[in-house]
N, C-alpha and C positions, 0 to 999 in steps of 0.2 A: 452442454452447450444451448440446446434448444430451451431447456428450463431458465437458464440465464437470460437469454434474449427475450423470452416471453415475460420475464419478470420486469425487465427495464424498457421494454417497448410497449407495454399496455397503454401508457398515457400518451402515446403518439400513434395509436392504432389508426386514427383517421389519416395521419400523414402517411403511414406505411400503405393503406389501401389506395390513396392518392398516387402515390409513387407506382405502385403495381399497375394503376390504370393508365398512366402516362407511357410507362414501359411497353405495356401491351399495345397501346395505341401507336406508338412509335413502329413497333414490329409489323402490326397490321397494315399500317399505311405503306410502309416500304415493300411489304411482301405481297399484298393483295392488290395494291393500287399502282405503285410505281413499276413494279415488274410486269404487271398486266398491260399497262399502257405501252411498255416496251414491245411486248408481243403484238399489240394491235398495230404498231407503227410498222413492223415487219410484215405482217399479214395483209394489212390494206394499204398503208401509205406507201411502202416500198414496192409491194407487189403490183399495185394499181398506179403507182407514181402519182399519188395524190398529195401534192405539197401542202395544200391547205389543211388537210387531215394531220400531216406531220406536225405542222406549226401548232395546230390546236392541241394535239396529243402531247407535244413537247412542252406547251404551257401548262397543261395539267400536271405533267411530270414535275415542272418547276414548282408548282403550287405545292403539290404533295410533298416535295423535298422540303420546302420551308416549313410545312406542318411537322415533318419528321425532326427538323432541327429544333423547333419550338418545344416539342414533347421531350427531346433529349435535355434541352436546357432545364425545363421545368423538373424533370425526373432527377437531374443532377444536384438541383438546389435542394429539392426535398431530401434526397439521400443524404447530403452534407448535414442538414438541419437535423435529421433523425439520428445520425450516428454522433453528431456533437452532443446531442441530449442524452444518448446512451452512455458515452464516455463520462459525461458529467455526473449523471446519476450514479453510475457504478462506482466512480472514485469517491463521491460523497458518501455513498453507503459503506464502502470499504473503510473509509476514514472514521466514520462514526463507530463502526465495529472494532477498529484498532484502538481508539482511545477510550472505549468502554471495556476493553479486554482486561480481565483480571491480570494482576502482576504476574502470577505463575504461568499463565498461558502466553503472555507477552514475551516472558523470558525464554519459554519453550520454542517458539517460532523464531524469535530474534528480529532486530530492527531492519536488517538488510533484506531478508525475504518479504517481510511486511511491506517495505517500501517498493521492492520490485513488483510484487503483486498488485499494489494500489496504482502504480505508474505504468510499468512496461507492460504487464499482462493486460491491463485495460486498453493500452494502446493496440496490442494485438488484437483483441476482439473488435475494436473500432475498425481497424484495417480490414478485417475479414468483412464485417458488417457493411461497409461503404462498397466493397466489391460486390457483395451479394445483392445489394439495392440497386447497383448500376448495370455492370456488364454480366455479372453471374445470374442474375435474375432473368436476362434475356435467353441465356443458353437453353434451359428446358422448354421454353415456349417455342423458340426458333426450331430446336431439334425436332419437336413433335409436329410443328407446322409443315416444316420442310420434308420430313418423312411422309406425312400424309399426302401433301401435294405431289411429291414424286411418285408415291404409290399409284395415284390416279392417273398419272401421265405415263409412267414406264415401269412396268413391274420388274424388269431385268435389272435396271439401274438400282431400283429400290432394294433388291435382295443383296446385290453387291455392298451398297452403302450400309445397309443394316447390319450385315455380317461383320464388316470391318469396324463399325462403330461398337457393336457389342464386345468385339475383342479388345479395342482400345480401352473402353471403359473398365473391363475386367483388369487389364494390366495396371491401369492408373489407381484403382481402388485398392489392389493388393499391395502395390508399392507404397502408397500412402498409409495404409493401416500399419505396415511394419515399421514406419519410420516414427510413429507417436512416442513410443518408449525412448527413442534417442533424443527427440526434441525435449522430452521431460528431463533427461540428463543434462542437456545443454542449458536449460533454464536454471537447474541447481548450480551449474558452474558459474552462470552470470550472478547468481545470488552471492557466491563467493567473492567475486570481483567487487561487488557492491559493498559487502563487509569490509575488505580490505581498504578500499577507497575511503570508507567512513572512518576506519581506524587511523588511516594516515593523514586525513584532514583534521580530525579532532585531536590527534596526538603529534601534530607537526613540531610543536615546541619541543616535546620530549624526544622525538626522533633526531631533530638537529642538535639537541644538547648533548646526546650520547654518540653523535655521528653515525647513526645507523641507516642513512639514507641509501646506501648501497644495498644493505640487507632487505630493506623494505621494497626496494626497486626489484630485488631478485624474486621476492615472494610474489610481487604483482605480475612480473614476467612469467613465473611459473604458473599462476592461476589464470593469466591470459592465455597461456600455451594450452592449458588443459581445456579451457573454454573453446579455443580455436579448434582443437582436435575433435572435441564432442560436436561442434557445429559442422565441421567438415563431414564427420561419420553420419550425422543426421541428413545433411543435404546430399550426400552421395547417393542416397536412395532415391531423392527427389530430383536431382539434375537430369535425369534420364528421361523425365516424363514428357517434356515438351518435344525434344528430337524424336523420341520413340513414336509419339502419337502422331506427329507430323510425317514420319516415314510411313506408318500404316496408312494415313489418309491419303498421302500422295500415291502409294501403289493402288488405293482405291480408285483414284482419279485415273490411273493408267488404265485399269480394267474397265472403268466406265467409259472412256474414251474408245477403247477397242471395240466395246459392246455397242456404243452409239454409232461407230462408224460402220459396223455390220449392219445395223438397223437402217442407216441412212442408205446404204447401198442397195439394200432390199426394198427400199421405199415404205418401210414399216412406220416411219416417224417423219414429221415435217421439219424443216430448218428451224422455223420460229419455235415449234414445241422443244426441240433439241436445245436451242439457245436458252429458252426459259428454264429448261432443266439444269442447264449449266450455270445459270445465274443463281438458281436455288442452291445448287452443289456449292458454288463459291461462297455464298452466305453461310451455309452450313459449316464448311470447313473453317471460315474465318472465326465463327462463334465457337467452334470445337476447340480452337486454339486457347480459349479462356479457361478450359478445364484443367489443364495441368497447373495453371495459376492458382485456381480454387484448390486443387488437390495439395499443392504446396502449402497454402495458408491454413488448410483445415487441421492438419496434425499440430501445428504451433498453437492455433486458437483453441483447439480442444484441450490441449495442456494448460493453456492460460485460463480457460474456463474452469476447469477442475480446481486449479489453484485458488481462483477467486471464489468459487462456490465453497470451498473448504473454509475460507474466512467467513463468508456471509452465512454459513449454516451453523457457526459456533454459538452456543448459547452464552452470551456475555452478560446476561441480566441475572440469572439465578446461579452462576457458578463462577468462583466457589461461593458458598454462603457466607454472609457477613458473620464475623466471629464475636462481634460485639453486640450485647442486647442491652437495652436501655430501660431500667426499671427501678423502683425504690424511691426513697425520700431524700437521701443525701446527695444533693446535686454536685456532679463532678467526681464522686468517689469511684475508684476503678479497683476492681478485684480480680485477680488472676488465680485460678484454683488448678494445680497440678496440670499446667499447660505443657504439652510436649509437641515440638514441630521440627521437621526435617525437610530440606529441599529434596527434589527428586534426584535420585542417583547418589545421594551424600548421606553421611551419618547425621543423627539429629543436632540441629543447631541449638535447640533448647529442650532440656529434659526435666520435666517434674517441677516447674517453676511456680511458686505460690508466693504472693505478696498483696498487700493492700496499699494503694496510694490514696491517701484521705483527702477529702475535698477542701480545697483552699490551701493546701500544702505544697511544698516543692519536694518532690522525690527525685533523687539522683540515682543513676545507674552506671557504675564503674566497672571495669574489667579489662583484662588484656586484649589485644586485638584477636578477633575470631571467638570471643567469648559469648556472642550473641546479642550484643546490645542493640544494633540497628535492626536485626531481625525482629526483636521483641517490639520496638516502635513499629515496624511493618505490620505485625499482628494487631497492634492496638489501631492502627489506621484501617484495618479490614482489607490490606492488600493480599493477605493469606488468611486461611483458616487453620487453626491448630488441629494437629492430627488426633489429639485427645485433650481433655480438660475443657475448662470454660473461662472466658473473659467476659466480665460483666461491667458495664458502665453505667452507673445510676443516675438518672435524671440529668444527662448531660445535653446541653443545647447545641453542642457543635464542637468540632476539632479543629486546631490549627496546627500546622506542621512546618518546621523548619529543617529540610533535609541536609544531610551531610554534605552532598555535592550541590553547590549553589548553581542555579540555572537563571541566566539572564536572557530575556527576550529581546529582540531587535524592535523596540518600541519606546515611548516616552518613559521617563522615570516614574511618572504618576501611575502608568499602566501597569508597570513592573511592580510596583509596591501594592496597588490595590487589586492585582490580578484581574482586571478589566471588571471590577465590580463598580456599578454606578452608585451604589448605596454608601460608599466609603466617603466620609466628609473630610474636608481640609484639616480640621483639628486632629481627627484621628490619624491621618497621613503624617502630620507633623510629630504627632505623640509616638508614632511607630519609629520615625527617623530619629527621634531623640532616644528612644530606648535602645536603639541598634547603634547609636553613635554615628549614624550616617548623615546626621545633620551638619557635622564638619565638612563632610565632602560636598554636600548640597550647596553650602556658601561659596564654594569655588566654581560653581557651575553658573555661567551667566544667564542662561535660559531657566534656570531653576527647575521645577517639577517637569517642565516641558522639554527637558533635554533628552535627545534621542541617545539611547544605549545602543553600542555596536553589537553585532551578533555575538552571543556567547559571552557578552561583557568584555570584549577586547580592549575597550578604553577605560577598564577599571583593573585595579590590582586584585590579587586573589583575597586579600582580607576585605577589601571594598565589596567584592562580589559576595562574600559570606555575610557582610553586615547588610547588604541590600536583601539577601535571602531572608535573613532574620527579620528586617523591617516589614517583608511581606507577611510573615507569619504573625507578627505583633499587631499588624493593621487589621487583622480580622477579629471580629467580636465573636469569641467562643468561650466555652466553658473549660476546656482542657487544651493546654498547650504542649506539644511534643517538640522538644528542641534536641536535635542530633547533633551533639559536639559543636555547638554554636561559635565556639571561640578557637577551634583548632588552627585557624590560619591567622590568628591575631598575636601580636607581641603581647608581653605580660601586662604592661601598663594599660594597653587599650582593652585587653581582655577583663581586667578587674573593673574597669569603668563600664564596660558593657554589662557584666554580671550585676554590678550594683544598680544599674538603670533598669535592667530586666525585672530585678526584685521590686523596684518602684512602681514600674508600669503594670506589672502583673500581680500586684498585691491583692490577695483574696481569691486568686484563680489557682485551678489545679495545675501544676506544672510537672512534667516529667522531662528530666534533663539527662541526656547521655554525655559522657565525657571520659577521657583517659587520664586527666589531670585532676589530682585531689585538690589542688587549689581552686578549680573552677566549681567544686561541689561540695567543699567542706562546710559550707553554711547552710546546706540543705536541711530541711526537717528530718528527712529520712533518706538513707543511702543503702542501696542494694548492690551488694558485691556480687558479680557473676564470674565463674570460672568454668571454662568448657561447657557452656550452657547450662550450668547449674546454679542455684543459689548458695554462695559460699558464706554469706553473712548478711545482716540486716541491723540497722540502727543508726544512731547520730555518729559523728565523726569520732568523738571521744570514746564512745562505746566500742566502736569497731577497732580502734587502736588497741584496745585492751582485750579483745575478744576474738578478733578474725585475723588469723595469719596472713591470709592472702591480701588483705587490705593493709596490714601493717608492712608487709614486704613492698607493695606498691609505693606506700608512703616513704619508707626508709629510702628506696631507690631514687624516687623523685627528690626528697629532701637532700640526699647526698649529691645529686647532680646539680641542685640549686646552690649549694655551698661551693662546689666546684667551679660553678659559673661565676659566683662572687670573687672567688679567689683569682 
């Protein structure tokens, strides 16, 4: 917690110092000036019936009160500014870590917990900090000041107050420390709710199509019930803090009044001194009521700080190492040598894969579902590093990637295609739209490239989203283009048109295309056949029909289905 606050409050150190100054000034004015004037009024004004002195002293008390209010307002403004900066910097740093996180690490944590840590946990830290900067900062100062002042005026009352305060603090610290683990559990339950909410929103159409609303509602209700139980269990330790502390302090007041009454009867203390002590005591108890709130916030914030520090401490720059090295003379040539890779906790997705994708040629990868096609592209993109073997990409000026899952951002069509690149020219954009056959869709848009896409591409069909994703890849000037099943959502006629245009637009470029359909890749210069993560065959279409049983089986199945469809 302290490390996290120090990290993000360094730039506002002057504001923190100013906040401490005005809080201390507020306490000093109220403690040493306002209360002293009250004692003077009793000792001199009331005792001597000097109304002029009472008016003058009352005027000074009013002035000091106005100064206290001014200090309070300034301290509140400073604390709000400090904590706003803190939350802003914390979320920005977490976001930078998340977007630069390697794919394997991103999958290990999951989207829901990363979102909760960036938003909800940062809010917990902000809530604690603003309490520390305002009321909680006053507590230690007031407690020390009141104890010192009461000690100087009445030792008996001081001993009673000190004993009860130590007992109260010990109980609060003990209960607060024991609740930290329970708040950690409650946060994990909230992560589960966030995950289910994301699944329900992104998969709303699928849920409705299969009439699974009731099942998803039951899952959400069960997760909410678990979060409810975890929160109740965690707060059960905390809910006794305020009443317990107030009971102890009120008993302290009873003993103090009894001791003060005995001293007053024995004429060991004056009425004005006793009233001043009671003023100090009331101030002390009112500030002590803040401690349970602070103890309530500390376990939650400490859990949130640990979760945020865990993200910020990740080494996202050097891990995992890039699997692709660029060296050699043949620009765009890609060589895979005995590459093996497996996801954490699963069998190898690729085993001893070796082949060469020659520069300026189209290399196609085909195989059944789960054969490792998309994983291979992820390795080429550097999302993962191979467990063994080597990937060499020689003299490549850059990569462009069309993922299997089309992603559309809520922005203009122009920004979606250029991926916010200012260097993309109008001819490049139009050429990319032509290559993906999205130019047909563009002609139906009255605002053209300035048309705003709905979030997730809700105003586009599945095939249009895929063509937009392909246009984004074609718009980038690169040496190697990785296309992950770019025609899977297209009808046969549109798919053939797109493939023809891709060959036209990317002539002379190195292209690696993944597909499950032979009709999409039969014209490729080289075809790699994968089966269960291994290379089953390699060659042109005609060669593989004659030499590779896996390829021939795929061809016969798809050719049979095509004939059936024609009938």
